[in-house]
C-alpha positions in Angstrom: 1.3 -7.0 -36.6 -0.8 -4.1 -34.8 -4.1 -6.1 -35.2 -2.5 -9.3 -33.8 -1.0 -7.7 -30.8 -4.5 -5.8 -30.0 -6.4 -9.1 -30.2 -4.0 -10.6 -27.9 -4.3 -7.8 -25.3 -8.2 -7.6 -25.6 -8.3 -11.5 -25.2 -5.8 -11.8 -22.6 -7.4 -9.2 -20.3 -4.4 -9.0 -18.4 -0.8 -7.3 -18.7 1.4 -8.9 -21.6 5.0 -8.6 -21.5 7.0 -8.0 -24.8 8.6 -11.5 -24.3 5.1 -12.9 -24.1 3.7 -11.0 -27.3 6.9 -12.1 -29.2 6.3 -15.7 -28.2 2.7 -15.5 -29.0 3.1 -13.6 -32.5 6.0 -15.2 -33.6 7.8 -11.9 -34.1 11.2 -12.0 -32.7 12.1 -8.3 -33.0 11.0 -6.8 -29.7 11.7 -3.3 -31.1 9.1 -3.7 -33.8 6.4 -5.1 -31.1 7.2 -1.8 -28.7 6.7 0.5 -32.1 3.4 -1.5 -32.8 2.5 -0.8 -29.2 3.3 3.0 -29.0 1.1 3.2 -32.4 -1.8 1.5 -30.8 -1.4 3.6 -27.7 -1.5 6.8 -29.9 -4.6 5.6 -31.5 -6.4 4.7 -28.6 -5.8 8.1 -27.1 -7.2 9.9 -30.2 -10.1 7.4 -30.6 -13.6 7.8 -29.2 -13.3 4.8 -27.5 -14.1 3.5 -23.8 -10.3 1.6 -23.7 -6.9 2.8 -23.4 -3.4 0.8 -24.0 -1.6 1.5 -20.4 2.2 0.5 -20.3 3.9 -0.6 -16.9 7.2 -1.6 -16.2 6.3 -5.5 -16.7 4.1 -5.2 -19.5 1.1 -3.6 -21.7 -2.6 -4.1 -20.9 -5.9 -2.8 -22.4 -8.1 -0.9 -19.7 -11.2 0.9 -19.1 -10.6 4.9 -19.2 -11.5 6.9 -16.0 -14.7 8.0 -17.0 -16.2 4.7 -17.6 -15.1 3.6 -13.9 -18.3 4.0 -12.3 -19.8 1.4 -14.5 -17.0 -0.9 -14.2 -17.2 -0.7 -10.3 -20.7 -2.3 -10.6 -19.0 -5.6 -11.8 -17.2 -5.9 -8.3 -20.5 -7.2 -6.7 -21.2 -9.5 -9.3 -18.8 -11.9 -8.7 -18.7 -15.5 -7.2 -17.5 -14.1 -3.6 -19.8 -14.2 -1.1 -21.0 -10.9 0.7 -18.9 -11.2 3.8 -15.7 -12.2 1.7 -16.3 -9.2 -0.6 -16.8 -6.8 2.6 -13.4 -8.2 4.1 -11.7 -7.9 0.4 -13.1 -4.4 0.3 -11.4 -3.5 3.7 -8.2 -4.6 2.3 -8.6 -2.9 -0.9 -9.4 0.5 0.8 -6.7 0.2 3.6 -3.9 -1.4 1.3 -1.2 -1.6 2.2 -2.4 -3.0 5.4 -1.9 -5.5 8.4 -3.7 -8.5 9.4 -4.0 -7.1 12.9 -5.8 -4.2 11.3 -8.2 -6.2 9.5 -9.1 -8.3 12.5 -9.9 -5.2 14.5 -12.4 -4.0 11.8 -14.1 -7.3 10.6 -13.8 -9.5 14.1 -12.1 -12.9 14.3 -14.2 -14.4 11.6 -11.9 -12.5 9.3 -9.3 -15.2 10.0 -11.2 -17.6 7.8 -12.1 -14.8 5.1 -8.4 -14.1 4.7 -7.3 -17.8 4.5 -9.9 -18.3 2.0 -9.0 -15.1 -0.1 -5.2 -16.4 0.1 -6.2 -19.6 -1.5 -8.2 -18.1 -4.1 -5.0 -15.9 -4.9 -6.5 -12.5 -4.3 -4.1 -11.4 -1.4 -0.7 -12.9 0.1 0.5 -12.7 3.6 4.1 -12.6 4.9 5.1 -12.6 8.5 5.5 -8.9 9.8 6.4 -8.9 13.5 3.8 -10.4 15.5 1.3 -10.0 12.8 1.3 -10.3 9.1 1.5 -7.8 6.3 -1.5 -8.1 3.6 -0.8 -7.7 -0.1 -3.2 -7.8 -3.3 -2.0 -9.8 -5.8 -1.6 -9.3 -9.8 -4.7 -11.9 -9.8 -6.8 -9.4 -7.8 -6.1 -6.6 -10.3 -6.6 -8.8 -13.1 -9.7 -10.3 -11.9 -11.4 -6.9 -11.3 -9.7 -5.3 -14.2 -9.1 -2.0 -12.2 -6.1 -0.1 -12.7 -4.1 -0.3 -9.3 -4.4 3.5 -8.0 -8.3 3.2 -8.7 -8.8 0.0 -6.9 -9.4 1.9 -3.4 -12.1 4.1 -5.2 -13.7 1.3 -6.9 -14.1 -1.1 -3.4 -14.7 2.0 -0.9 -17.8 2.7 -3.3 -19.1 -1.0 -2.6 -18.6 -0.8 1.1 -21.4 -0.6 3.5 -21.9 2.7 5.6 -21.5 0.6 8.8 -18.3 -0.7 7.8 -17.0 2.6 6.9 -18.1 4.1 10.3 -16.3 1.3 12.1 -13.3 1.8 10.2 -13.4 5.6 10.9 -13.8 4.9 14.6 -10.9 2.6 14.8 -8.8 5.0 12.8 -9.7 7.7 15.5 -8.9 5.5 18.5 -5.6 4.4 16.7 -4.7 8.2 16.3 -5.7 9.1 19.8 -3.2 6.5 21.2 -0.5 7.5 18.9 -0.6 10.9 20.3 -0.6 9.5 23.8 2.3 7.6 23.1 4.2 10.5 21.4 3.4 12.7 24.3 4.7 10.0 26.7 8.0 9.8 24.6 8.5 13.6 24.5 8.0 13.6 28.2 10.7 11.3 28.7 12.9 12.9 26.5 12.4 16.2 28.3 13.0 14.5 31.5 16.2 12.9 30.3 17.5 16.2 29.1 16.6 17.7 32.5 18.7 14.9 34.2 21.7 15.6 31.8 21.7 19.2 32.3 21.7 18.6 36.3 24.6 16.3 36.2 26.6 18.3 34.0 26.0 21.2 36.7 26.8 18.9 39.6 29.9 17.7 37.8 31.0 21.4 37.2 30.7 22.5 40.8 32.4 19.2 41.8 35.3 20.1 39.9 35.5 23.8 40.7 37.6 23.1 44.2 40.2 21.3 42.3 40.9 23.9 40.0 41.2 26.7 42.8 45.1 27.5 43.4 46.6 25.9 46.6 47.2 28.7 49.0 50.8 29.9 49.2 53.2 28.4 51.8 55.1 31.1 54.3 58.6 31.8 53.2 61.2 30.1 55.3 64.0 32.7 56.7 
């Protein structure tokens, strides 16, 4: 059973759930499959191998150990994606999660076509988010490049040109500066509102004081 599961995980090159492994092996006992997976996971941890078995909420997958990622990163540039598409995808992976408006600022209007093509290829998904769209990396993206989710940023950042990195840094600095000015403006408005509130309370208190004073005593009638 253990060897069959290992062969399936190696051949699939993607995550397989317990249910999928059960269907493919014909073994109905999910607990037995899970026990075999735990044994495999322990063996890969102890063996001198470049692979490891990772467990995620929705399945199990054979992956490359962290110390061998620099070699795997070289594969990123050896795909059927064009150089410009790869650059746009690299920016998305580096900035992920990100908004479409951010990617357009970095990659200019030509990125609209890139985003459409990347979506059609299944590497990203887009959904409305206010006046722009939120971009998400798909499961197909992580399976295609065979990179753990937490290592995608590092891998694609290494493949990004210095020119694009500098442009991103400039844009981020501009955004941070603008956000600082907005925050300062909000703080100034807040202080002004607080000052007006205090002046109004002071004015109301002064207006009420004459009404609170005692009326002058009337002279006694003889």
